[in-house]
N, C-alpha and C positions, 0 to 999 in steps of 0.2 A: 635173347630178346624173344618174348612171346608175341605172336601175333595177335592174340587177343587182348594185350595190354599196349598196343600202340595207338596212338591218336592219328588219324588220319584228317584230310584237309575238311571233308564234309563235317565230321564230327566236331572238329574245331570250331566251324562258323556256327552249326545248329546248335549244338548241345552246350557250348560254354559261350562263346564270343558273342552271338545273336541275344542269347538269351539271357544272360549276367551283364553286358555292356550296356550302360545308358548312351543316348543320343550327344547328350553334353561331353561325355567322356570319352566318346569316338571323335567327337570334334578336337577335343582338346591334345588327344593322341595324334591326329593328323596334321598339327601345326607345331613346330617346336617353339614358336613364340606362343604360342597360348598355353604349351607345357611349362614354359619358363614362368609366364605368370601365374599359373596355380601351384607351383612349387613356390615361388615366393611367398604368396598367401599363406600356404600350408606351413612356413617355415624350414621347408625340406631343402638341403644343400644341393646348390648346382653353380655350374661355371657361370661367373656375371657376365651380362651381356653389355657391350661398349656403344653399339650404335645399332640402329635398325633403319632399312632403305625402303620406302612405301612406294616411291614412284622416282622417274629421272632425276628431277630436279634436286631431290636429296643427295643425290650422288654427285652432283656437280657442285653442290654448296658446301658437302662437308669437307672438311680440314682433314686430309688424309695422314698429314705428318703428325697429327695429334695420336695417332695408333699407338700402342705398344709395339715392343721389339718381337713379341710372340702373341700371336693370335689366330682365331679360326674363321674365315670367312664362309657362310654357310646359306642353303637356300631353306626357308622355313618348312616347306612340303616336300623336299628332297626324298627319295627313296635310295636304299641301297648304297649310301654314302658318295652318291652322284653329286657335283656340284660343289664339293668340299675342297677348300684350299686351304693348309694349315701351315704358317708362317712360323718357322723358329728363330729367325733373327733377321737384324735388319744390317743393310749393306752401306758402306761409306757413301755410295754415290746415290743414296735414296731409296733405292731397291730394296727387296726382300728376298730372302733364301727360303724355301718351303722344306718340309720334311723329305721331300723327295729329291732335294739338293738342285731344284730348278729356281732361276732366277726371274722374279714377276717384278713389274714395275707399276706405280700408279695408274698408269693407263690399261696396263692388263687388269687389274683389279677393277676398275670402274667398268672396262668392259664386260667383264666378269658378272658384277652385279647386274649391268643393265639386261645381259641374258637371262639371268635369273628371274629378274622381274617380268620378262616376255613369258616365262613358263618354261624355261631350257630344261630344266632338272625337275618339273613337278609333274605327278600322276595326269595323263591328259591334256599336258602342256598346258594348263589353264594359270594366267598370270599369278605372279607369287612374289613373296617378300623377302629380301635379304638381310642378313644380320651378323655382325662380329661379335665371336665370344671369345672369353678367357680361354687361353692356350694351357690345357693341364698337364702335358708331359707324362713321362713314366715313371711310377713308382720304382723305388730300388730293387724290389721283389721281384720285377719282371724284365728288368733290362737283359740279362742274359738270353731271355726266349723271345723278345719282341722284337721287331725291325723297325726302327725308328716312331714309329706312330705311336699311338696310345691305346693300350688294351683296355678293354672292357670286360663286365661281366654281365650277361644275360641271366635274368632270374626269373621265372614263370611263377607268378602269385595268383593264387584264387582264394577267395572267401578268407583274406587276411593269411594265408600259410603260403611260404615260399614252398613251391612242391619240385622246382628242379633248377639246377643252375651250370652255366657252362662259361667258360672263361675263352676269351676271341683275342688270338694274338694276332696282331699284323705281321705279314712277312714281305720279302722283296718283291714277290708277285702282285702282291695287295694293293702294293704303292704306299705301307705304312698304315693302309687301312682296316680296320678290325671288321671287316665283311666277308662272310665264307665264300659266298659265291664269286667273290674277287681274288680268291686266294689265300685268305687268312686262315688260320688252325683253330678248330674247335676242341675245346678241353673240357671234359666232364669234371665235375665238382661235388665231392661228397658233401652234402647239406649238412651233416651233424659236423664237421671238422673244417670245411675251407681249405681241404686239400683236394689236387687236383687226382685224376683215377684214370682215366682213359682219353683218346685224342683222336679226332678226324681231319682228314685233309683230302678236300676234294672227293668227299663222302667215303674215303677209305679209312679205317684204322690204322694209325701210324704209332709207334713207339717213342721215337727221337724226332726231336726238332730237323726238317729238313736240312739236308748237307751237313749234319753235326751229329755229335754222340751224345747230345744232351737230353736227357730222359724228361718227357712231357709229363710223367707221372711223379705226383710227390711235391708240387709246387704250393710253397702254402701261402694261401691268399690272406692279405693283414686286414685286420679290423673285421675280420669276417661277421661276427654277430651284428656290428653296427653295419653292413652292408646289407644283411637280411633285414634288418630291422628298418632300415631305410627305403628299402624295395617295398615292404609293406605299408609305410605311411604315404608313398607315392600311389599305390594302388588305392588305398582307401580315399585318398584327396581328390584323385581324378573322376571318381564315379565309376570307374569300371571295376565290375566283379572279377573279372579275368585278364590279365596283363602280363605282357613283357616288360621288363624295367631294365635300362642299360645303365651301369654304373660304373663310374671310372675312380680309381682312386688317385687322388691328388698328392704328390710328393711331401707336401707341408701340410694341406688341410685335410686330408682323408678322403672317406668316400662324397661322392657327388653323383648327381642322377644328370645323365646324359639325354636320354630319350624316352619315350613313352609309346609303347607298341598294343593297338587293340588288338590286333590279331597276330601274334608274334609266330616266325617259322617255326617248323618243326624238326630241322637237324639237331635241336639240343637232344633228342632222344637218340639218336646215332652217338652222338659226342658222351651219353652217358651210357649208351648200350642198356637203356631202361624204357618201357612205355610210359607215356604221359597217363594214358587214359585210367588205369586203376589209381593211379596218386591222385588225381583230380577226385574220381568217383569216393576215394577216402576220406577228403575232406569236405565233401560238397554239404554235408548236412551238419558239421559241428559248428558249434556255439561259440565262435572265438571272439575274446573279450578286447584285446587289443593288440598291436603291433610284437609287444614283447610276448604275450600268449601264443601268438602265432609262431613266432621263431621257436619258441619252445616244445610246441606241438611239431613242427617240421623237424627239427633234431631228433625227435623222439622216435618219430614214424617212419622217416626216411634214411636213417642212418642204418647201417647193418652190414654190407660188403664189405666196405672199406675198413670198419672199425674190426669186423670178423677176421678180415685178413692180418690185421696188427696181431689181434690176440694169436693168431696162429703162428706168428711170428716169435712171440715169445715163448713159444714152446706149448707141446700139448700137456694137460695135467690131467690126472686121474681122478675121479670122484666116484662116491658111493652112491645107492640110492637113498642112504639118508646121510645127510652133513650137517654139521653145524655150520651156521653162517652169524655173521655179526651186520645187524640193520642197523643204518647211520640214520637218525632221525633229525630234527632240526634243535638248533642251539647247544649241539653238542652231544646230544643224547643218544644213546646208543645201546643196545641188548643183543645179548647170545641166545639164540634158540636154534632146535633142529627144524630143519626142513627136507622135505620131500622131492628129490630130483625125479621129474616126472617128463618124460621123452612124449607122452602122450597128449601132455598139454602144451599150447602154442607158447602162452602168455603167463607170467609169474603172477601168482596171488598171495593176498596175505590178508589176516582176519582184521576183520573192522576195528576190533576193541584195542588189538595191539596196534593198530596204524594210528589211531587215534590218541593212545597215549604217549606216542612218539612225535605227535605234531604235525603229521603226515597227511590229515584231512583239512588242513587250514585251505581257505579258497585259492590261494595262490600256487597250491601245489597240486590242485585238482586240474587235471587237464580237460577232461569230457566224463559225460555220462552216457553209457550205452546200455540199450535194451539188449538182454539175451534170453534165450530158452533154455529153461530147467525142467528137472521132471515134473515140476509143481507148476510148469507155463511160464510167462515171462516174466522177468525182473528187470529191475535198473540198477546198474553197477556203475560205480565211479572207476576212474582209470587215473592212478597218480604218478608222478614222478617218483622213483625209487632206486635208493643207492644202499648196495650192500657187499660184504666180502664173502666170497665163496673160494675156499682152498687158495687164500693168500690173495686173489685177485679180485680188486674193486669193479663193480657193474653197476653201471648209470642205466637206467631201462625204465621201463612202463610196469606198472602192477594193476591188477583189478583188485576191487575191494569185495570181500567175501565175508560171510559169517562161519568160523572155523572153529569157534568154543567148544565144539560137541568133537572134534577130531582129533587125531593123536598128534598133528605138527601144525603149527598157524602158518606156515608159508609151503607153496608148491612151487618149485624150480621150472619155468617152462624152457621149453628146448630153442627159444630165441635167444635165452641168455645162455646156450653151452656151446659156442663156437668156440673150438681150442680146448676142448674137454672130453677125455674116455670116460663112459660110465661103467662103474663096475659093479654086478649085485651084491657083491659083499664087502661089509663095512669092515676096514684094518683093523685088526687084533681082536675080532669078535667073532661069535659063532655064525655060522650061516644063516640061523633063523634069528639072529638080533634086530630088535626094532626098539628105537627110543621109548623111553617113558611116555604116558599120555600127559599132554601138555595141559598144563592147568593155569595158563596165564602168567604175567609178570608184574611185578611190581618196581617201579621206577622211582 
């Protein structure tokens, strides 16, 4: 991880949180009750709230026997998971059993709420509000890795784009809470696939769940695209330009937003072994239409290392400088043309006329327009989603649009797409000096 790519505390506060977050958004993020109200108005899934306690009278007048068998009792302005009691079932004597297997009575819950109202768990010990929320539980996909409590996914969203994600797994040490400073595990997640990559525990890299031989790499998070879109919808509705969104996966109901953070912690960089700064700068000036567009951008921009590793596991293939590729257009259209494999270019590019004939220049396929410097000055080029077959391997990538009608081939394959390939200067079964015939366009 390069030092220059790491986002520090001061940069996070001054360059992103302070600059892009509204006062209203910060107020919403600081209160779980205001967050729930915002989510309800925006139609974003979140755990149901059963009861709110604003003053001691609410505590004594409430019928505690009306609570469900499972619930979570929380302070509205609590920090780091402090002051949360999670109940997993009711006992025959009228008490409850928590996820930590501790028995609590109605009197215990009342005293806890009274402490919360006095500010025992809030920043600065200012008076607070307590509330009872729906119990989420563990999705089946996480049961082998999470200890008792509910895992969550922290997603950093900036300018409607999810830029980094981390799965937080409760441990015995953390008391079933998904908070890293209490001993939970942080697991980096590949944005493109929703599959875990690296993990940290107490700030140190680990491979296995502590005390077991269960690998933390390769966990597939269910409903990944829905999770990313939910995170973006939350960021937009909150008024925060830069936000950390904590999402849980309900076993039956799917993704739900649990919390919102105006200044999310930075350990997510360690979990991914990747700096946030460059990712944030990469999307800062993009014109992002909506949540779906933002997720598409994220998957295209921040995929790479994990997908490259998969490609390598499939085996190394050898390609020549000149290769025939099959371009996958929209509505089933496709065409075979020669391309130049050019390791001097970072990104693949395709001729504008060919892209248009294949339906690749439709609005929903254009990711953004960027300004580049050429020998003739500056010009704007569109960047699109692009799918093609190279040496029998399907490649989903980004491609720049350029005018290549006067050149030999309509496509340049950049090195971004060449993980898992060896490049040979010689075309198989052809003379060393062989080049493809001049491209003259295609008719579809």
